[in-house]
C-alpha positions in Angstrom: -118.2 -104.9 65.2 -121.0 -104.6 62.5 -121.7 -101.2 63.5 -118.0 -100.3 63.6 -117.7 -101.7 60.0 -120.5 -99.6 59.2 -118.9 -96.3 60.5 -115.8 -97.2 58.6 -117.8 -97.4 55.5 -119.4 -94.0 56.0 -115.9 -92.9 56.6 -114.5 -94.2 53.4 -117.5 -92.6 51.6 -116.8 -89.3 53.4 -113.1 -89.3 52.4 -114.1 -90.4 48.7 -116.3 -87.2 48.6 -119.4 -89.2 48.4 -121.0 -87.4 51.3 -120.4 -83.8 52.9 -118.6 -83.3 56.3 -122.2 -82.2 57.7 -123.9 -85.2 56.5 -121.2 -87.7 57.7 -121.1 -86.4 61.2 -125.0 -86.7 61.2 -125.1 -89.9 60.1 -122.7 -91.4 62.5 -124.1 -89.6 65.4 -127.7 -90.7 64.4 -126.3 -94.3 64.1 -124.7 -94.1 67.3 -127.9 -93.4 69.2 -130.0 -95.7 67.6 -127.5 -98.6 68.2 -126.8 -97.4 71.7 -123.1 -97.0 71.1 -121.2 -94.2 72.5 -117.7 -93.3 73.1 -114.8 -95.8 71.7 -115.2 -96.1 68.0 -117.6 -93.3 67.4 -115.3 -90.9 69.1 -112.5 -92.2 67.1 -114.2 -91.8 64.1 -115.2 -88.4 64.7 -111.6 -87.4 65.2 -110.6 -89.1 62.0 -113.5 -87.1 60.2 -112.3 -83.8 61.7 -108.7 -84.8 60.7 -109.6 -85.9 57.3 -110.6 -82.5 56.1 -109.9 -79.7 58.1 -112.2 -76.7 58.6 -109.5 -74.1 57.7 -105.8 -73.7 56.4 -103.8 -70.7 57.5 -101.8 -68.6 54.9 -99.5 -66.0 55.6 -98.2 -63.5 53.2 -97.1 -60.0 52.3 -100.0 -58.0 52.8 -101.2 -55.2 50.6 -101.8 -55.7 47.1 -100.4 -59.0 47.2 -102.8 -60.3 49.9 -105.7 -58.6 47.9 -105.0 -60.6 45.0 -104.7 -63.7 46.8 -107.9 -63.2 48.6 -109.8 -62.4 45.4 -108.4 -64.7 42.8 -107.5 -67.7 44.9 -108.8 -67.9 48.3 -112.4 -67.1 47.8 -112.7 -69.4 44.9 -111.1 -72.3 46.8 -113.3 -71.8 49.6 -116.4 -71.8 47.5 -115.1 -75.1 45.8 -114.0 -77.0 48.9 -115.6 -75.6 51.9 -112.3 -75.0 53.7 -111.8 -71.5 54.9 -108.4 -69.8 54.2 -107.4 -67.7 57.1 -105.3 -64.9 55.9 -102.3 -63.7 58.0 -99.5 -61.0 57.0 -96.1 -60.1 57.8 -93.7 -57.4 57.1 -90.4 -59.3 57.0 -89.0 -62.6 56.9 -87.2 -62.6 60.2 -90.3 -61.4 61.8 -92.5 -64.2 60.4 -90.0 -66.9 61.3 -89.7 -65.8 64.8 -93.7 -66.3 65.1 -93.4 -69.7 63.6 -90.5 -70.7 66.0 -92.9 -69.7 69.2 -96.1 -71.3 67.7 -97.7 -74.7 68.4 -97.2 -77.4 65.6 -99.9 -76.8 63.0 -100.8 -73.3 63.9 -99.2 -71.8 60.7 -99.7 -74.0 57.4 -98.6 -72.2 54.2 -96.2 -69.2 53.9 -95.4 -67.0 51.0 -91.7 -67.0 51.4 -89.1 -65.3 49.4 -86.1 -66.7 47.8 -84.3 -70.3 48.3 -82.6 -68.4 51.2 -85.5 -68.7 53.5 -86.5 -72.3 52.2 -83.0 -73.3 53.4 -83.5 -71.7 56.7 -86.8 -73.3 57.3 -85.7 -76.7 56.4 -82.5 -76.7 58.3 -84.8 -75.6 61.4 -86.8 -78.7 60.9 -90.0 -77.3 59.4 -89.8 -78.7 55.9 -92.3 -81.5 54.7 -92.6 -83.7 51.8 -95.4 -82.9 49.3 -97.1 -85.7 47.4 -96.7 -84.1 43.9 -99.3 -86.5 42.7 -101.8 -84.3 44.5 -100.4 -81.2 42.6 -100.3 -82.3 39.0 -100.2 -78.4 38.0 -96.5 -78.5 39.3 -95.9 -80.1 35.8 -96.5 -76.6 34.1 -94.1 -74.8 36.7 -90.5 -73.7 35.5 -88.1 -76.3 36.2 -85.5 -73.2 36.6 -87.6 -72.4 39.9 -88.0 -75.9 41.0 -84.5 -77.0 40.8 -83.0 -74.9 43.8 -85.3 -76.0 46.1 -85.2 -79.8 45.2 -81.4 -79.4 45.6 -82.0 -78.4 49.2 -84.5 -81.1 50.2 -82.7 -84.0 48.4 -85.1 -84.2 45.2 -88.4 -83.5 47.1 -90.2 -80.3 47.7 -91.6 -78.6 50.8 -93.1 -75.9 48.7 -94.5 -74.9 45.3 -92.8 -72.1 43.4 -95.2 -69.3 42.6 -93.9 -66.1 41.3 -90.6 -64.2 40.7 -89.4 -60.4 40.4 -86.8 -58.2 41.0 -85.6 -55.6 43.7 -84.5 -52.5 41.7 -84.5 -48.8 41.8 -87.7 -47.0 42.3 -87.7 -43.1 41.4 -89.8 -40.3 41.5 -89.5 -39.0 37.6 -90.7 -35.6 38.6 -87.4 -35.1 40.4 -85.0 -37.8 39.0 -84.6 -38.5 35.3 -84.4 -41.6 33.6 -81.0 -40.6 32.4 -79.8 -39.7 35.9 -81.0 -43.1 37.3 -79.0 -45.1 34.6 -76.1 -43.0 35.1 -75.8 -43.1 38.7 -77.3 -46.7 39.5 -76.9 -48.1 43.0 -74.9 -45.0 44.0 -77.9 -42.9 43.8 -78.8 -44.6 47.2 -75.8 -42.7 48.9 -76.2 -39.5 46.8 -76.1 -36.4 49.0 -78.2 -34.4 46.6 -81.2 -36.5 47.8 -80.6 -36.5 51.6 -83.8 -37.0 53.4 -85.5 -38.1 50.3 -84.1 -41.5 50.1 -85.6 -44.8 51.5 -84.8 -48.0 51.8 -86.0 -51.5 53.0 -85.0 -52.4 56.7 -83.9 -56.0 55.5 -80.3 -56.7 56.2 -79.7 -58.7 52.8 -80.9 -55.8 50.8 -78.8 -53.2 52.5 -75.8 -55.2 52.0 -76.6 -56.2 48.4 -77.1 -52.5 47.3 -74.1 -51.5 49.4 -72.0 -54.0 47.4 -73.4 -52.6 44.2 -72.6 -49.2 45.2 -69.1 -50.1 45.9 -68.6 -51.9 42.8 -68.7 -55.5 44.1 -70.2 -58.8 43.4 -73.0 -59.2 45.9 -72.5 -63.1 46.0 -68.8 -62.6 46.7 -67.9 -59.5 48.5 -64.3 -59.0 49.0 -64.3 -55.7 51.0 -67.0 -55.8 53.6 -65.6 -52.7 55.5 -66.6 -50.7 52.3 -69.9 -52.2 52.2 -70.7 -51.2 56.0 -69.4 -47.7 55.1 -71.8 -47.6 52.2 -74.6 -49.2 54.7 -74.0 -46.3 57.0 -74.1 -43.7 54.3 -77.4 -44.6 53.2 -78.7 -44.9 57.0 -77.5 -41.1 57.4 -79.1 -39.9 54.3 -82.3 -41.8 54.3 -85.7 -40.3 55.5 -86.6 -43.7 56.9 -86.4 -47.3 56.4 -89.8 -48.8 55.1 -91.0 -52.0 57.0 -93.6 -53.3 54.3 -94.8 -53.2 50.7 -97.7 -50.9 51.6 -95.3 -48.3 53.3 -93.0 -48.6 50.3 -95.9 -47.6 48.0 -97.3 -44.8 50.5 -93.9 -43.1 50.8 -93.5 -42.9 46.9 -96.8 -42.1 46.3 -97.0 -39.3 48.6 -93.8 -38.0 47.6 -91.9 -38.3 51.0 -89.3 -39.9 48.9 -87.8 -39.7 45.8 -85.8 -42.7 45.3 -85.5 -46.3 47.1 -84.9 -49.8 46.2 -88.3 -51.3 45.6 -90.1 -54.5 44.6 -90.8 -54.7 40.9 -94.7 -55.8 41.3 -95.3 -52.8 44.0 -93.8 -50.5 41.6 -95.8 -51.7 38.7 -99.0 -51.2 40.8 -98.0 -47.7 41.5 -97.5 -47.1 37.7 -100.8 -48.5 37.0 -102.3 -46.2 39.6 -101.0 -43.2 37.6 -98.1 -42.1 39.6 -95.2 -40.9 37.9 -92.5 -43.4 39.3 -89.7 -45.0 37.2 -88.3 -48.5 37.8 -84.7 -49.4 37.0 -82.9 -52.9 37.4 -79.1 -51.7 37.8 -76.5 -54.3 36.6 -76.4 -57.1 39.4 -79.6 -56.0 40.7 -81.5 -58.3 43.0 -83.7 -61.3 41.5 -85.6 -63.5 43.7 -88.4 -66.0 43.5 -91.2 -66.7 46.0 -92.6 -70.1 47.0 -95.7 -71.3 48.8 -93.9 -73.4 51.7 -95.9 -75.8 53.7 -95.0 -75.9 57.2 -94.5 -79.1 59.4 -97.5 -80.1 61.1 -99.9 -78.8 58.5 -103.0 -80.7 57.1 -101.0 -81.8 54.1 -104.0 -83.0 51.7 -105.8 -79.7 52.0 -102.5 -77.7 51.5 -101.7 -79.7 48.5 -105.2 -79.1 47.3 -104.7 -75.4 47.6 -101.4 -75.4 46.1 -102.8 -76.9 43.2 -105.7 -74.7 42.9 -103.5 -71.8 43.1 -101.4 -73.0 40.1 -104.2 -73.4 37.8 -103.6 -71.4 34.7 -106.4 -69.1 35.2 -105.9 -68.7 39.1 -102.2 -68.1 38.6 -102.7 -65.6 36.0 -105.2 -63.8 37.9 -103.2 -63.3 41.0 -100.1 -62.3 38.8 -102.3 -59.5 37.2 -103.5 -58.5 40.8 -100.2 -58.4 42.4 -97.9 -57.5 39.4 -95.4 -60.2 39.6 -95.0 -62.8 37.0 -96.4 -66.5 37.8 -94.0 -69.4 38.1 -95.9 -71.0 35.1 -93.5 -71.8 32.3 -94.1 -69.5 29.4 -92.9 -72.4 26.9 -95.7 -74.7 28.1 -98.4 -72.3 29.1 -99.8 -69.4 26.8 -99.8 -66.3 28.8 -101.4 -63.1 28.0 -99.9 -59.6 27.4 -101.0 -58.5 30.9 -98.4 -61.1 32.1 -95.7 -60.7 29.5 -95.1 -56.9 30.0 -94.8 -57.4 33.5 -91.5 -56.2 35.0 -88.6 -59.1 35.3 -90.7 -61.3 32.9 -88.7 -63.9 31.3 -90.1 -65.3 27.9 -87.4 -67.9 27.9 -88.6 -69.7 31.0 -85.0 -70.2 32.1 -84.6 -66.9 34.5 -81.1 -67.1 33.1 -81.0 -63.0 33.0 -81.6 -62.5 36.7 -79.1 -62.3 39.5 -80.2 -64.4 42.4 -78.6 -64.4 45.7 -76.3 -67.5 46.6 -78.0 -69.1 49.4 -75.2 -71.1 50.8 -73.2 -67.6 50.7 -75.9 -65.7 52.3 -76.9 -68.1 54.9 -73.4 -68.7 55.8 -72.9 -65.2 56.7 -76.3 -64.3 58.2 -75.5 -64.7 61.8 -72.5 -62.1 61.8 -74.1 -59.8 59.1 -77.6 -59.8 60.5 -76.4 -58.9 63.8 -73.9 -56.2 62.9 -76.7 -54.6 60.4 -79.1 -54.4 63.6 -76.2 -52.3 65.6 -75.7 -50.1 62.3 -79.3 -49.5 62.2 -79.2 -48.2 65.7 -76.5 -45.8 64.7 -73.2 -47.5 65.3 
């Protein structure tokens, strides 16, 4: 019993951070040999030690410049500070990643860089949500309330994710071929303009295709009244487009190489192209697509390690560095946190911290139509 208590005291010291993982395991191993104790309490304590502080946390995101920013400005400093490895994973689309999670073992996936309240609702309804201990994430106090409230509404006031950034899906165009004046005049209709046949691109995402088809037909994307007109516009775009792009990296490549002249695109990716010197314009048409992204912690994950990583990523210096790298404004409230010009000049940045100027997708509306619309878009995409 005395030996067991000794092991327990060692475990308490380890959990408190008084001794590191390697030292703890060495001490209980050496003590067990000296005392002639094996199995039983020693094996149990080893399991507790391994569970108390995992070797790694898996993080899955959108790849390209976004993943590069996370790796350089958040993951590497976190690994150095904690000794916990962050394993990077990437995905090209939300549906693709969700299918991976569905077929995975519990705990295989930990944190996902999800887009929109839409995905948050889907994961919650499928039983993948968690309850974050917000005491372990004090930097949440600096996150815009406008970004937290939609998530809290879904999960009964608690959070399963930390809001992290936001942006828009607007219209990106090659200024060598399309003027700013033409873009403002045509707006979403330019995506179905026969003038640019085979020089048009588009994301292979059913929500984005329907959203911009609704705008092109003069309808509110959050309250479509004529779906047949929308499907006709989706088909028209399909027939005029060179191809659907699958990822942010492919979007940037198509525009940079001049393979396409116009497409809808993510504000941060277009800002990155502009910074690289490409003559690419960006326009948010009336009713354009506003969105926010969150760091969602999936059921079965090592919660304390994940919470520690979320808090680290929400540190002002880290969040700003990541934002500068990926070109999306951080979730930090500009009324509470002094943000540099490198952030305030980013596309979609809202100095008020209310995001009242952005048009977000109504999650109830879009989730309610997902089964029917996603299935039909898959058929349209194949040429029907």
